[in-house]
N, C-alpha and C positions, 0 to 999 in steps of 0.2 A: 503494501499499499504506500504510495508515494506521497498523497496529500490528504491529510485527515479532514480537511476542510469540505471535501466533496460528500462526506459522511453527514447526514443530518444528525445523528446521535451515536455515541459509542455504544457498542453491546455491553451486556453485563460481564461477560467474559470475553477475554482478549487473547488470541493466539499471538505467538511470538513476535511476528511482524508488526501487528497492530499495537500490542503492548508497547513495543519500542517506539513506534510512531506517536502513541498516546503520550509518552513522557518526552518526546522531541530528541529521542537517541537513535543512533544507527543500530541495526540488529547485532552487529558485533559488539559494540559497546554494551549494549543491553545484556548480552549473553555473558560477558565478562563481569559485569556487576552482579549478575544472578550467581555466576560461579564463586565469585569472591564474598558472597554473602551479604553485599551492599542492598540487593533488591531481594523481595520475597521470591520463594520458589513457585513454580507453576503448581495448580491444583489438579489432580486427576479428574477428568470428567466421565468419558465413557470409553472403555478399552483402554487403547494406548493414548487417546486424545488428552493433552493436558493444555491449560489455559491459565491466564491470571485474572483474578477477580478485580474488576475496575476500582471498587472502593479500596483494596489493598493498595493499589498503585497510586490512587488518590492520597491515601494516608501517608504513603512513603513521601510523595511530593510535598504534602503539607508540612512533614517533619523537616524535610530539607529547608523549606522556606523559613520555619520557626528557628532553625539552627543558624541560619545565615542572618537573622535579625540580631543575633547576639554577637556576631564577629564585628569588631570596629572596622569602619571603612576609612582608609587612609585619606580620601578626598573631603572627608568631612571636617579634617583638621586644616584644611588649605584655606 
């Protein structure tokens, strides 16, 4: 999926490429973050199909935003 804007709404469960696009990451960067434990792992859905719950990805993004608010910005002191 190249452009998330073409989709009117994101599904509840996102497969790998859509999950990466949802967070604005390349699939390779997304894979590395999952492998390194920085992002949640996929959930088993049916058979061998796995996907990420949208709320889990949103929670991760909100945690990242909240953490960045506590980091001093060097430009604020200028």
